[in-house]
PDB file with one MODEL, atoms N, CA, C and O in Angstrom:
MODEL        1
ATOM      1  N   MET A   1      83.811 112.917 123.589  1.00  0.00           N
ATOM      2  CA  MET A   1      83.954 111.343 123.020  1.00  0.00           C
ATOM      3  C   MET A   1      85.791 110.802 123.215  1.00  0.00           C
ATOM      4  O   MET A   1      86.779 111.495 122.974  1.00  0.00           O
ATOM      5  N   SER A   2      85.771 110.003 123.497  1.00  0.00           N
ATOM      6  CA  SER A   2      87.651 109.515 123.619  1.00  0.00           C
ATOM      7  C   SER A   2      88.449 109.762 122.222  1.00  0.00           C
ATOM      8  O   SER A   2      87.906 110.047 121.154  1.00  0.00           O
ATOM      9  N   ASP A   3      89.300 109.662 122.353  1.00  0.00           N
ATOM     10  CA  ASP A   3      89.880 109.936 121.003  1.00  0.00           C
ATOM     11  C   ASP A   3      90.125 108.224 119.776  1.00  0.00           C
ATOM     12  O   ASP A   3      90.358 108.085 118.575  1.00  0.00           O
ATOM     13  N   LYS A   4      89.920 107.320 120.861  1.00  0.00           N
ATOM     14  CA  LYS A   4      89.883 105.913 120.523  1.00  0.00           C
ATOM     15  C   LYS A   4      88.271 106.058 120.138  1.00  0.00           C
ATOM     16  O   LYS A   4      88.268 105.815 118.931  1.00  0.00           O
ATOM     17  N   THR A   5      87.377 106.234 120.399  1.00  0.00           N
ATOM     18  CA  THR A   5      86.039 105.909 119.921  1.00  0.00           C
ATOM     19  C   THR A   5      85.722 107.421 118.268  1.00  0.00           C
ATOM     20  O   THR A   5      84.867 107.293 117.391  1.00  0.00           O
ATOM     21  N   GLU A   6      86.776 108.692 118.401  1.00  0.00           N
ATOM     22  CA  GLU A   6      86.309 109.024 117.414  1.00  0.00           C
ATOM     23  C   GLU A   6      87.448 108.443 116.005  1.00  0.00           C
ATOM     24  O   GLU A   6      87.253 108.506 114.791  1.00  0.00           O
ATOM     25  N   GLN A   7      88.451 107.980 116.659  1.00  0.00           N
ATOM     26  CA  GLN A   7      88.936 106.980 115.328  1.00  0.00           C
ATOM     27  C   GLN A   7      88.341 105.975 114.744  1.00  0.00           C
ATOM     28  O   GLN A   7      88.539 105.846 113.536  1.00  0.00           O
ATOM     29  N   LEU A   8      87.440 104.984 115.459  1.00  0.00           N
ATOM     30  CA  LEU A   8      86.795 104.302 115.319  1.00  0.00           C
ATOM     31  C   LEU A   8      85.329 105.343 114.333  1.00  0.00           C
ATOM     32  O   LEU A   8      85.014 105.008 113.191  1.00  0.00           O
ATOM     33  N   ALA A   9      84.893 106.104 114.793  1.00  0.00           N
ATOM     34  CA  ALA A   9      83.950 106.428 113.503  1.00  0.00           C
ATOM     35  C   ALA A   9      84.394 107.167 112.507  1.00  0.00           C
ATOM     36  O   ALA A   9      83.720 107.270 111.482  1.00  0.00           O
ATOM     37  N   GLU A  10      85.549 107.774 112.641  1.00  0.00           N
ATOM     38  CA  GLU A  10      86.372 108.102 111.266  1.00  0.00           C
ATOM     39  C   GLU A  10      86.761 106.981 110.570  1.00  0.00           C
ATOM     40  O   GLU A  10      86.949 107.015 109.354  1.00  0.00           O
ATOM     41  N   PHE A  11      86.892 106.024 111.216  1.00  0.00           N
ATOM     42  CA  PHE A  11      87.064 104.454 110.209  1.00  0.00           C
ATOM     43  C   PHE A  11      86.187 103.784 109.560  1.00  0.00           C
ATOM     44  O   PHE A  11      86.188 102.926 108.677  1.00  0.00           O
ATOM     45  N   THR A  12      85.301 104.450 110.285  1.00  0.00           N
ATOM     46  CA  THR A  12      83.860 103.416 109.936  1.00  0.00           C
ATOM     47  C   THR A  12      83.500 104.474 108.677  1.00  0.00           C
ATOM     48  O   THR A  12      83.277 103.929 107.596  1.00  0.00           O
ATOM     49  N   ALA A  13      83.417 106.085 108.732  1.00  0.00           N
ATOM     50  CA  ALA A  13      83.125 106.679 107.522  1.00  0.00           C
ATOM     51  C   ALA A  13      84.077 106.687 106.477  1.00  0.00           C
ATOM     52  O   ALA A  13      83.957 107.070 105.313  1.00  0.00           O
ATOM     53  N   LEU A  14      84.969 106.239 107.030  1.00  0.00           N
ATOM     54  CA  LEU A  14      85.923 105.756 105.396  1.00  0.00           C
ATOM     55  C   LEU A  14      85.457 104.356 104.594  1.00  0.00           C
ATOM     56  O   LEU A  14      85.755 104.195 103.411  1.00  0.00           O
ATOM     57  N   VAL A  15      84.693 103.356 105.361  1.00  0.00           N
ATOM     58  CA  VAL A  15      84.562 102.222 104.716  1.00  0.00           C
ATOM     59  C   VAL A  15      83.411 102.346 104.209  1.00  0.00           C
ATOM     60  O   VAL A  15      83.056 101.605 103.293  1.00  0.00           O
ATOM     61  N   GLU A  16      82.576 103.352 104.738  1.00  0.00           N
ATOM     62  CA  GLU A  16      81.198 103.695 104.209  1.00  0.00           C
ATOM     63  C   GLU A  16      81.657 104.590 103.256  1.00  0.00           C
ATOM     64  O   GLU A  16      80.658 105.021 102.680  1.00  0.00           O
ATOM     65  N   ARG A  17      82.444 104.982 102.895  1.00  0.00           N
ATOM     66  CA  ARG A  17      82.804 105.928 102.004  1.00  0.00           C
ATOM     67  C   ARG A  17      82.700 104.798 100.427  1.00  0.00           C
ATOM     68  O   ARG A  17      81.979 104.805  99.429  1.00  0.00           O
ATOM     69  N   PHE A  18      83.994 103.809 100.980  1.00  0.00           N
ATOM     70  CA  PHE A  18      84.623 102.834 100.148  1.00  0.00           C
ATOM     71  C   PHE A  18      83.196 101.991  99.066  1.00  0.00           C
ATOM     72  O   PHE A  18      82.909 102.133  97.878  1.00  0.00           O
ATOM     73  N   VAL A  19      82.498 101.005 100.325  1.00  0.00           N
ATOM     74  CA  VAL A  19      80.941 100.829 100.305  1.00  0.00           C
ATOM     75  C   VAL A  19      80.112 101.198  99.206  1.00  0.00           C
ATOM     76  O   VAL A  19      79.615 100.515  98.311  1.00  0.00           O
ATOM     77  N   GLN A  20      80.036 103.141  99.602  1.00  0.00           N
ATOM     78  CA  GLN A  20      79.207 103.735  98.613  1.00  0.00           C
ATOM     79  C   GLN A  20      79.568 103.769  97.361  1.00  0.00           C
ATOM     80  O   GLN A  20      78.642 103.766  96.550  1.00  0.00           O
ATOM     81  N   LEU A  21      81.131 103.816  96.768  1.00  0.00           N
ATOM     82  CA  LEU A  21      81.517 103.868  95.683  1.00  0.00           C
ATOM     83  C   LEU A  21      81.448 102.864  94.968  1.00  0.00           C
ATOM     84  O   LEU A  21      81.530 102.955  93.743  1.00  0.00           O
ATOM     85  N   ALA A  22      81.251 101.475  95.727  1.00  0.00           N
ATOM     86  CA  ALA A  22      81.347 100.153  94.963  1.00  0.00           C
ATOM     87  C   ALA A  22      79.888 100.021  94.525  1.00  0.00           C
ATOM     88  O   ALA A  22      79.493  99.491  93.487  1.00  0.00           O
ATOM     89  N   ASN A  23      79.269 100.501  95.335  1.00  0.00           N
ATOM     90  CA  ASN A  23      77.241 100.299  95.483  1.00  0.00           C
ATOM     91  C   ASN A  23      77.181 101.143  94.017  1.00  0.00           C
ATOM     92  O   ASN A  23      76.515 100.628  93.118  1.00  0.00           O
ATOM     93  N   GLU A  24      77.960 102.610  93.724  1.00  0.00           N
ATOM     94  CA  GLU A  24      77.694 103.194  92.657  1.00  0.00           C
ATOM     95  C   GLU A  24      78.380 102.385  91.422  1.00  0.00           C
ATOM     96  O   GLU A  24      77.720 101.894  90.506  1.00  0.00           O
ATOM     97  N   MET A  25      79.202 102.345  91.482  1.00  0.00           N
ATOM     98  CA  MET A  25      79.436 101.067  90.367  1.00  0.00           C
ATOM     99  C   MET A  25      78.491 100.117  90.414  1.00  0.00           C
ATOM    100  O   MET A  25      77.738 100.321  89.462  1.00  0.00           O
ATOM    101  N   LYS A  26      78.054  98.951  91.183  1.00  0.00           N
ATOM    102  CA  LYS A  26      76.815  98.331  90.836  1.00  0.00           C
ATOM    103  C   LYS A  26      75.509  98.885  90.213  1.00  0.00           C
ATOM    104  O   LYS A  26      74.700  98.357  89.449  1.00  0.00           O
ATOM    105  N   GLY A  27      75.555 100.078  90.760  1.00  0.00           N
ATOM    106  CA  GLY A  27      74.724 100.604  90.159  1.00  0.00           C
ATOM    107  C   GLY A  27      74.443 101.077  88.799  1.00  0.00           C
ATOM    108  O   GLY A  27      73.394 101.255  88.180  1.00  0.00           O
ATOM    109  N   ALA A  28      76.378 101.311  88.356  1.00  0.00           N
ATOM    110  CA  ALA A  28      76.182 101.665  86.999  1.00  0.00           C
ATOM    111  C   ALA A  28      76.280 100.407  85.982  1.00  0.00           C
ATOM    112  O   ALA A  28      76.588 100.496  84.793  1.00  0.00           O
ATOM    113  N   GLY A  29      75.895  98.995  86.811  1.00  0.00           N
ATOM    114  CA  GLY A  29      75.796  98.139  85.685  1.00  0.00           C
ATOM    115  C   GLY A  29      77.230  97.714  85.975  1.00  0.00           C
ATOM    116  O   GLY A  29      77.725  97.744  84.849  1.00  0.00           O
ATOM    117  N   LYS A  30      78.191  97.335  86.815  1.00  0.00           N
ATOM    118  CA  LYS A  30      79.209  96.752  86.518  1.00  0.00           C
ATOM    119  C   LYS A  30      79.261  95.618  87.546  1.00  0.00           C
ATOM    120  O   LYS A  30      79.115  95.922  88.730  1.00  0.00           O
ATOM    121  N   PRO A  31      79.447  94.401  87.221  1.00  0.00           N
ATOM    122  CA  PRO A  31      79.330  92.843  87.374  1.00  0.00           C
ATOM    123  C   PRO A  31      80.440  93.008  88.942  1.00  0.00           C
ATOM    124  O   PRO A  31      81.566  93.494  89.049  1.00  0.00           O
ATOM    125  N   LEU A  32      79.507  92.359  90.000  1.00  0.00           N
ATOM    126  CA  LEU A  32      80.160  92.101  91.154  1.00  0.00           C
ATOM    127  C   LEU A  32      81.121  91.791  91.319  1.00  0.00           C
ATOM    128  O   LEU A  32      81.821  92.554  91.984  1.00  0.00           O
ATOM    129  N   PRO A  33      81.791  90.378  90.774  1.00  0.00           N
ATOM    130  CA  PRO A  33      83.200  90.169  90.897  1.00  0.00           C
ATOM    131  C   PRO A  33      84.390  91.532  90.611  1.00  0.00           C
ATOM    132  O   PRO A  33      85.267  91.927  91.380  1.00  0.00           O
ATOM    133  N   MET A  34      84.050  92.019  89.285  1.00  0.00           N
ATOM    134  CA  MET A  34      85.201  92.991  88.580  1.00  0.00           C
ATOM    135  C   MET A  34      85.288  93.954  90.137  1.00  0.00           C
ATOM    136  O   MET A  34      86.257  94.211  90.851  1.00  0.00           O
ATOM    137  N   ILE A  35      83.914  94.302  90.255  1.00  0.00           N
ATOM    138  CA  ILE A  35      83.849  95.366  91.227  1.00  0.00           C
ATOM    139  C   ILE A  35      84.981  95.490  92.826  1.00  0.00           C
ATOM    140  O   ILE A  35      85.491  96.380  93.508  1.00  0.00           O
ATOM    141  N   ASN A  36      84.903  93.774  92.797  1.00  0.00           N
ATOM    142  CA  ASN A  36      85.566  93.229  94.280  1.00  0.00           C
ATOM    143  C   ASN A  36      86.901  93.086  93.695  1.00  0.00           C
ATOM    144  O   ASN A  36      87.873  93.544  94.296  1.00  0.00           O
ATOM    145  N   ALA A  37      87.027  92.481  92.560  1.00  0.00           N
ATOM    146  CA  ALA A  37      88.626  92.494  92.332  1.00  0.00           C
ATOM    147  C   ALA A  37      89.213  93.593  92.167  1.00  0.00           C
ATOM    148  O   ALA A  37      90.389  93.695  92.514  1.00  0.00           O
ATOM    149  N   ALA A  38      88.454  94.786  91.537  1.00  0.00           N
ATOM    150  CA  ALA A  38      88.935  96.033  91.710  1.00  0.00           C
ATOM    151  C   ALA A  38      89.553  96.621  93.044  1.00  0.00           C
ATOM    152  O   ALA A  38      90.566  97.265  93.318  1.00  0.00           O
ATOM    153  N   LEU A  39      88.723  96.222  93.589  1.00  0.00           N
ATOM    154  CA  LEU A  39      89.022  97.048  95.407  1.00  0.00           C
ATOM    155  C   LEU A  39      90.014  96.381  95.822  1.00  0.00           C
ATOM    156  O   LEU A  39      90.987  97.083  96.096  1.00  0.00           O
ATOM    157  N   MET A  40      90.181  94.936  96.022  1.00  0.00           N
ATOM    158  CA  MET A  40      91.320  94.406  96.407  1.00  0.00           C
ATOM    159  C   MET A  40      92.582  94.714  95.447  1.00  0.00           C
ATOM    160  O   MET A  40      93.755  94.490  95.744  1.00  0.00           O
ATOM    161  N   SER A  41      92.209  95.159  94.485  1.00  0.00           N
ATOM    162  CA  SER A  41      93.783  95.657  93.736  1.00  0.00           C
ATOM    163  C   SER A  41      94.078  96.862  94.253  1.00  0.00           C
ATOM    164  O   SER A  41      95.148  97.171  94.775  1.00  0.00           O
ATOM    165  N   ALA A  42      92.815  97.771  94.060  1.00  0.00           N
ATOM    166  CA  ALA A  42      92.807  99.325  94.768  1.00  0.00           C
ATOM    167  C   ALA A  42      94.039  99.082  96.234  1.00  0.00           C
ATOM    168  O   ALA A  42      95.210  99.426  96.392  1.00  0.00           O
ATOM    169  N   SER A  43      92.877  98.198  97.246  1.00  0.00           N
ATOM    170  CA  SER A  43      93.419  98.020  98.527  1.00  0.00           C
ATOM    171  C   SER A  43      95.270  96.910  98.623  1.00  0.00           C
ATOM    172  O   SER A  43      95.857  96.775  99.697  1.00  0.00           O
ATOM    173  N   ALA A  44      95.614  96.524  97.770  1.00  0.00           N
ATOM    174  CA  ALA A  44      97.154  95.649  97.549  1.00  0.00           C
ATOM    175  C   ALA A  44      97.623  96.849  97.322  1.00  0.00           C
ATOM    176  O   ALA A  44      98.387  97.287  98.182  1.00  0.00           O
ATOM    177  N   THR A  45      97.375  97.559  96.350  1.00  0.00           N
ATOM    178  CA  THR A  45      98.266  98.900  95.912  1.00  0.00           C
ATOM    179  C   THR A  45      98.598  99.662  96.933  1.00  0.00           C
ATOM    180  O   THR A  45      99.729  99.925  97.342  1.00  0.00           O
ATOM    181  N   TYR A  46      97.245 100.117  97.458  1.00  0.00           N
ATOM    182  CA  TYR A  46      97.424 100.983  98.594  1.00  0.00           C
ATOM    183  C   TYR A  46      98.458 100.599  99.815  1.00  0.00           C
ATOM    184  O   TYR A  46      99.446 101.202 100.234  1.00  0.00           O
ATOM    185  N   GLY A  47      97.867  99.404 100.212  1.00  0.00           N
ATOM    186  CA  GLY A  47      98.908  98.828 100.790  1.00  0.00           C
ATOM    187  C   GLY A  47     100.567  98.593 100.939  1.00  0.00           C
ATOM    188  O   GLY A  47     101.356  98.574 101.884  1.00  0.00           O
ATOM    189  N   THR A  48     100.663  98.413  99.375  1.00  0.00           N
ATOM    190  CA  THR A  48     102.081  98.007  98.943  1.00  0.00           C
ATOM    191  C   THR A  48     102.690  99.165  99.583  1.00  0.00           C
ATOM    192  O   THR A  48     103.562  99.182 100.452  1.00  0.00           O
ATOM    193  N   TYR A  49     101.961 100.332  98.891  1.00  0.00           N
ATOM    194  CA  TYR A  49     102.700 101.708  98.780  1.00  0.00           C
ATOM    195  C   TYR A  49     102.770 102.146 100.623  1.00  0.00           C
ATOM    196  O   TYR A  49     103.575 103.012 100.963  1.00  0.00           O
ATOM    197  N   VAL A  50     101.937 101.517 101.617  1.00  0.00           N
ATOM    198  CA  VAL A  50     101.775 102.188 102.969  1.00  0.00           C
ATOM    199  C   VAL A  50     102.693 101.588 103.267  1.00  0.00           C
ATOM    200  O   VAL A  50     103.329 102.254 104.084  1.00  0.00           O
ATOM    201  N   ALA A  51     103.357 100.271 102.982  1.00  0.00           N
ATOM    202  CA  ALA A  51     104.289  99.199 103.286  1.00  0.00           C
ATOM    203  C   ALA A  51     105.401  99.801 103.164  1.00  0.00           C
ATOM    204  O   ALA A  51     106.088 100.074 104.148  1.00  0.00           O
ATOM    205  N   ALA A  52     105.880 100.216 101.463  1.00  0.00           N
ATOM    206  CA  ALA A  52     107.323 100.523 100.894  1.00  0.00           C
ATOM    207  C   ALA A  52     107.266 101.716 100.349  1.00  0.00           C
ATOM    208  O   ALA A  52     108.150 102.059  99.564  1.00  0.00           O
ATOM    209  N   GLY A  53     106.486 102.342 100.587  1.00  0.00           N
ATOM    210  CA  GLY A  53     106.576 103.945  99.467  1.00  0.00           C
ATOM    211  C   GLY A  53     105.954 103.458  98.491  1.00  0.00           C
ATOM    212  O   GLY A  53     105.322 102.405  98.421  1.00  0.00           O
ATOM    213  N   ASN A  54     106.230 104.614  97.370  1.00  0.00           N
ATOM    214  CA  ASN A  54     105.679 104.245  96.252  1.00  0.00           C
ATOM    215  C   ASN A  54     106.659 103.784  95.359  1.00  0.00           C
ATOM    216  O   ASN A  54     106.226 103.031  94.487  1.00  0.00           O
ATOM    217  N   ASP A  55     107.986 104.055  95.333  1.00  0.00           N
ATOM    218  CA  ASP A  55     109.042 103.298  94.633  1.00  0.00           C
ATOM    219  C   ASP A  55     109.229 102.493  94.808  1.00  0.00           C
ATOM    220  O   ASP A  55     109.796 101.822  93.945  1.00  0.00           O
ATOM    221  N   GLY A  56     108.861 101.873  96.200  1.00  0.00           N
ATOM    222  CA  GLY A  56     109.388 100.205  96.480  1.00  0.00           C
ATOM    223  C   GLY A  56     108.647  99.149  96.128  1.00  0.00           C
ATOM    224  O   GLY A  56     107.678  99.205  95.372  1.00  0.00           O
ATOM    225  N   CYS A  57     109.292  97.661  96.931  1.00  0.00           N
ATOM    226  CA  CYS A  57     108.436  96.629  96.386  1.00  0.00           C
ATOM    227  C   CYS A  57     108.545  96.233  97.755  1.00  0.00           C
ATOM    228  O   CYS A  57     109.156  96.819  98.648  1.00  0.00           O
ATOM    229  N   LEU A  58     107.672  94.827  97.846  1.00  0.00           N
ATOM    230  CA  LEU A  58     107.630  94.035  99.166  1.00  0.00           C
ATOM    231  C   LEU A  58     108.540  93.098  99.128  1.00  0.00           C
ATOM    232  O   LEU A  58     109.089  92.811  98.064  1.00  0.00           O
ATOM    233  N   ARG A  59     108.857  92.438 100.363  1.00  0.00           N
ATOM    234  CA  ARG A  59     109.417  91.283  99.730  1.00  0.00           C
ATOM    235  C   ARG A  59     108.708  90.238 100.306  1.00  0.00           C
ATOM    236  O   ARG A  59     107.710  90.541 100.960  1.00  0.00           O
ATOM    237  N   PRO A  60     109.075  88.851 100.178  1.00  0.00           N
ATOM    238  CA  PRO A  60     107.543  87.541 100.737  1.00  0.00           C
ATOM    239  C   PRO A  60     107.342  88.171 102.010  1.00  0.00           C
ATOM    240  O   PRO A  60     106.254  88.739 102.104  1.00  0.00           O
ATOM    241  N   SER A  61     107.904  88.215 102.766  1.00  0.00           N
ATOM    242  CA  SER A  61     107.773  88.350 104.458  1.00  0.00           C
ATOM    243  C   SER A  61     106.429  90.034 104.400  1.00  0.00           C
ATOM    244  O   SER A  61     105.330  89.923 104.944  1.00  0.00           O
ATOM    245  N   GLY A  62     106.763  91.116 103.819  1.00  0.00           N
ATOM    246  CA  GLY A  62     105.570  91.865 103.514  1.00  0.00           C
ATOM    247  C   GLY A  62     104.955  91.939 102.899  1.00  0.00           C
ATOM    248  O   GLY A  62     104.175  92.891 102.933  1.00  0.00           O
ATOM    249  N   VAL A  63     104.876  90.812 101.745  1.00  0.00           N
ATOM    250  CA  VAL A  63     103.227  90.273 101.140  1.00  0.00           C
ATOM    251  C   VAL A  63     102.926  89.500 102.535  1.00  0.00           C
ATOM    252  O   VAL A  63     101.832  89.810 103.006  1.00  0.00           O
ATOM    253  N   ASP A  64     103.551  88.707 103.175  1.00  0.00           N
ATOM    254  CA  ASP A  64     102.613  87.674 103.837  1.00  0.00           C
ATOM    255  C   ASP A  64     102.062  88.973 104.865  1.00  0.00           C
ATOM    256  O   ASP A  64     100.852  89.039 105.079  1.00  0.00           O
ATOM    257  N   LYS A  65     102.952  89.955 105.463  1.00  0.00           N
ATOM    258  CA  LYS A  65     102.234  90.950 106.174  1.00  0.00           C
ATOM    259  C   LYS A  65     100.792  91.934 106.257  1.00  0.00           C
ATOM    260  O   LYS A  65     100.000  92.310 107.122  1.00  0.00           O
ATOM    261  N   VAL A  66     101.023  92.101 104.643  1.00  0.00           N
ATOM    262  CA  VAL A  66      99.812  92.827 104.369  1.00  0.00           C
ATOM    263  C   VAL A  66      98.452  91.782 103.536  1.00  0.00           C
ATOM    264  O   VAL A  66      97.308  92.215 103.395  1.00  0.00           O
ATOM    265  N   VAL A  67      98.912  90.342 103.054  1.00  0.00           N
ATOM    266  CA  VAL A  67      97.980  89.266 103.435  1.00  0.00           C
ATOM    267  C   VAL A  67      97.417  88.969 104.471  1.00  0.00           C
ATOM    268  O   VAL A  67      96.315  88.422 104.451  1.00  0.00           O
ATOM    269  N   ASP A  68      98.268  89.365 105.975  1.00  0.00           N
ATOM    270  CA  ASP A  68      97.636  89.134 107.471  1.00  0.00           C
ATOM    271  C   ASP A  68      96.742  90.008 107.760  1.00  0.00           C
ATOM    272  O   ASP A  68      95.623  89.740 108.198  1.00  0.00           O
ATOM    273  N   ALA A  69      97.272  91.344 107.486  1.00  0.00           N
ATOM    274  CA  ALA A  69      96.418  92.414 107.944  1.00  0.00           C
ATOM    275  C   ALA A  69      94.916  92.186 107.224  1.00  0.00           C
ATOM    276  O   ALA A  69      93.841  92.288 107.816  1.00  0.00           O
ATOM    277  N   TYR A  70      95.131  91.797 105.570  1.00  0.00           N
ATOM    278  CA  TYR A  70      93.753  91.802 105.236  1.00  0.00           C
ATOM    279  C   TYR A  70      92.926  90.596 105.865  1.00  0.00           C
ATOM    280  O   TYR A  70      91.727  90.745 106.097  1.00  0.00           O
ATOM    281  N   ARG A  71      93.507  89.537 106.108  1.00  0.00           N
ATOM    282  CA  ARG A  71      92.957  88.593 106.924  1.00  0.00           C
ATOM    283  C   ARG A  71      91.878  88.557 107.744  1.00  0.00           C
ATOM    284  O   ARG A  71      90.692  88.229 107.791  1.00  0.00           O
ATOM    285  N   ASN A  72      93.052  89.178 108.571  1.00  0.00           N
ATOM    286  CA  ASN A  72      92.734  89.957 110.223  1.00  0.00           C
ATOM    287  C   ASN A  72      91.311  91.225 109.811  1.00  0.00           C
ATOM    288  O   ASN A  72      91.086  92.100 110.647  1.00  0.00           O
ATOM    289  N   GLN A  73      90.826  91.197 109.057  1.00  0.00           N
ATOM    290  CA  GLN A  73      90.116  92.282 108.862  1.00  0.00           C
ATOM    291  C   GLN A  73      89.024  91.495 108.473  1.00  0.00           C
ATOM    292  O   GLN A  73      87.971  91.574 109.106  1.00  0.00           O
ATOM    293  N   VAL A  74      89.134  90.784 107.562  1.00  0.00           N
ATOM    294  CA  VAL A  74      87.905  89.792 106.935  1.00  0.00           C
ATOM    295  C   VAL A  74      87.635  88.707 108.332  1.00  0.00           C
ATOM    296  O   VAL A  74      86.421  88.666 108.533  1.00  0.00           O
ATOM    297  N   ILE A  75      88.187  88.075 109.059  1.00  0.00           N
ATOM    298  CA  ILE A  75      88.111  87.547 110.323  1.00  0.00           C
ATOM    299  C   ILE A  75      86.988  89.028 111.170  1.00  0.00           C
ATOM    300  O   ILE A  75      85.766  89.036 111.315  1.00  0.00           O
ATOM    301  N   LYS A  76      87.817  89.899 111.496  1.00  0.00           N
ATOM    302  CA  LYS A  76      86.972  90.933 111.649  1.00  0.00           C
ATOM    303  C   LYS A  76      85.260  91.163 111.839  1.00  0.00           C
ATOM    304  O   LYS A  76      84.421  91.241 112.736  1.00  0.00           O
ATOM    305  N   ILE A  77      85.385  91.223 110.109  1.00  0.00           N
ATOM    306  CA  ILE A  77      84.265  91.560 109.655  1.00  0.00           C
ATOM    307  C   ILE A  77      82.882  90.366 110.005  1.00  0.00           C
ATOM    308  O   ILE A  77      81.761  90.515 110.492  1.00  0.00           O
ATOM    309  N   GLN A  78      83.605  89.236 109.502  1.00  0.00           N
ATOM    310  CA  GLN A  78      83.064  87.770 109.834  1.00  0.00           C
ATOM    311  C   GLN A  78      81.998  87.886 111.400  1.00  0.00           C
ATOM    312  O   GLN A  78      80.783  88.023 111.546  1.00  0.00           O
ATOM    313  N   GLU A  79      83.141  87.754 112.378  1.00  0.00           N
ATOM    314  CA  GLU A  79      82.655  88.061 114.062  1.00  0.00           C
ATOM    315  C   GLU A  79      81.712  88.860 113.638  1.00  0.00           C
ATOM    316  O   GLU A  79      80.639  88.258 113.605  1.00  0.00           O
ATOM    317  N   LEU A  80      81.640  89.879 113.321  1.00  0.00           N
ATOM    318  CA  LEU A  80      80.857  91.371 113.795  1.00  0.00           C
ATOM    319  C   LEU A  80      79.465  90.677 112.496  1.00  0.00           C
ATOM    320  O   LEU A  80      78.361  91.096 112.846  1.00  0.00           O
ATOM    321  N   LYS A  81      79.411  90.074 111.623  1.00  0.00           N
ATOM    322  CA  LYS A  81      78.308  89.204 111.030  1.00  0.00           C
ATOM    323  C   LYS A  81      77.574  88.231 111.989  1.00  0.00           C
ATOM    324  O   LYS A  81      76.344  88.218 112.032  1.00  0.00           O
ATOM    325  N   ARG A  82      78.435  87.310 112.858  1.00  0.00           N
ATOM    326  CA  ARG A  82      77.714  86.289 113.066  1.00  0.00           C
ATOM    327  C   ARG A  82      77.228  86.770 114.193  1.00  0.00           C
ATOM    328  O   ARG A  82      76.116  86.278 114.387  1.00  0.00           O
ATOM    329  N   GLN A  83      77.749  87.987 115.583  1.00  0.00           N
ATOM    330  CA  GLN A  83      76.942  88.407 116.080  1.00  0.00           C
ATOM    331  C   GLN A  83      75.724  89.587 116.018  1.00  0.00           C
ATOM    332  O   GLN A  83      75.178  90.175 116.952  1.00  0.00           O
ATOM    333  N   THR A  84      75.508  89.708 114.517  1.00  0.00           N
ATOM    334  CA  THR A  84      74.413  90.242 114.381  1.00  0.00           C
ATOM    335  C   THR A  84      73.369  89.652 113.685  1.00  0.00           C
ATOM    336  O   THR A  84      72.224  90.097 113.604  1.00  0.00           O
ATOM    337  N   ILE A  85      73.879  88.451 113.096  1.00  0.00           N
ATOM    338  CA  ILE A  85      72.812  87.549 113.128  1.00  0.00           C
ATOM    339  C   ILE A  85      72.118  86.752 114.379  1.00  0.00           C
ATOM    340  O   ILE A  85      70.919  86.563 114.584  1.00  0.00           O
ATOM    341  N   HIS A  86      73.637  86.209 115.412  1.00  0.00           N
ATOM    342  CA  HIS A  86      72.767  85.566 116.231  1.00  0.00           C
ATOM    343  C   HIS A  86      71.991  86.671 117.264  1.00  0.00           C
ATOM    344  O   HIS A  86      70.898  86.335 117.721  1.00  0.00           O
ATOM    345  N   SER A  87      72.329  87.446 117.477  1.00  0.00           N
ATOM    346  CA  SER A  87      71.357  88.819 118.153  1.00  0.00           C
ATOM    347  C   SER A  87      70.431  88.942 117.337  1.00  0.00           C
ATOM    348  O   SER A  87      69.662  89.569 118.066  1.00  0.00           O
ATOM    349  N   GLU A  88      69.920  88.842 116.437  1.00  0.00           N
ATOM    350  CA  GLU A  88      68.788  88.481 115.367  1.00  0.00           C
ATOM    351  C   GLU A  88      68.106  87.341 116.132  1.00  0.00           C
ATOM    352  O   GLU A  88      66.982  87.616 116.552  1.00  0.00           O
ATOM    353  N   GLY A  89      68.453  86.433 116.325  1.00  0.00           N
ATOM    354  CA  GLY A  89      67.743  85.014 116.299  1.00  0.00           C
ATOM    355  C   GLY A  89      68.056  84.693 115.061  1.00  0.00           C
ATOM    356  O   GLY A  89      67.208  83.890 114.674  1.00  0.00           O
ATOM    357  N   LYS A  90      68.892  84.919 114.178  1.00  0.00           N
ATOM    358  CA  LYS A  90      68.600  83.811 113.013  1.00  0.00           C
ATOM    359  C   LYS A  90      69.548  82.680 113.760  1.00  0.00           C
ATOM    360  O   LYS A  90      70.151  82.555 114.826  1.00  0.00           O
ATOM    361  N   ASP A  91      69.261  81.786 112.304  1.00  0.00           N
ATOM    362  CA  ASP A  91      70.663  80.954 112.517  1.00  0.00           C
ATOM    363  C   ASP A  91      71.740  81.538 111.660  1.00  0.00           C
ATOM    364  O   ASP A  91      71.782  82.446 110.829  1.00  0.00           O
ATOM    365  N   ILE A  92      72.645  80.639 112.192  1.00  0.00           N
ATOM    366  CA  ILE A  92      73.871  81.053 110.940  1.00  0.00           C
ATOM    367  C   ILE A  92      74.540  80.559 110.364  1.00  0.00           C
ATOM    368  O   ILE A  92      75.210  79.664 110.880  1.00  0.00           O
ATOM    369  N   PRO A  93      74.711  80.917 108.894  1.00  0.00           N
ATOM    370  CA  PRO A  93      74.265  79.535 107.921  1.00  0.00           C
ATOM    371  C   PRO A  93      75.896  78.970 107.812  1.00  0.00           C
ATOM    372  O   PRO A  93      76.801  79.706 108.206  1.00  0.00           O
ATOM    373  N   THR A  94      76.117  77.950 107.389  1.00  0.00           N
ATOM    374  CA  THR A  94      77.452  77.239 107.314  1.00  0.00           C
ATOM    375  C   THR A  94      78.029  77.280 106.055  1.00  0.00           C
ATOM    376  O   THR A  94      77.245  77.523 105.138  1.00  0.00           O
ATOM    377  N   GLU A  95      79.376  77.079 105.724  1.00  0.00           N
ATOM    378  CA  GLU A  95      79.468  77.198 104.609  1.00  0.00           C
ATOM    379  C   GLU A  95      79.214  76.211 103.353  1.00  0.00           C
ATOM    380  O   GLU A  95      79.399  76.613 102.205  1.00  0.00           O
TER     381      GLU A  95
ENDMDL
END
């Protein structure tokens, strides 16, 4: 297995752990919007930490970088969803 394949497998496993945790919260009766907001807040907190360290904060350009990274992830996920829907022979819903 190549290094890139191993990294993708590890990344996918980490994503699945976060989704599993969110599903546990859902199972505990927490509202979906609250779970989503909490995950986004945690991601923003950690993204800030990765970019600026524990004692740092982001300049507007740093905020833009974090927002762009999040946007790119959403775009990638939506592309994968469209591919899956298309491969199943289903119509892709419009917004």
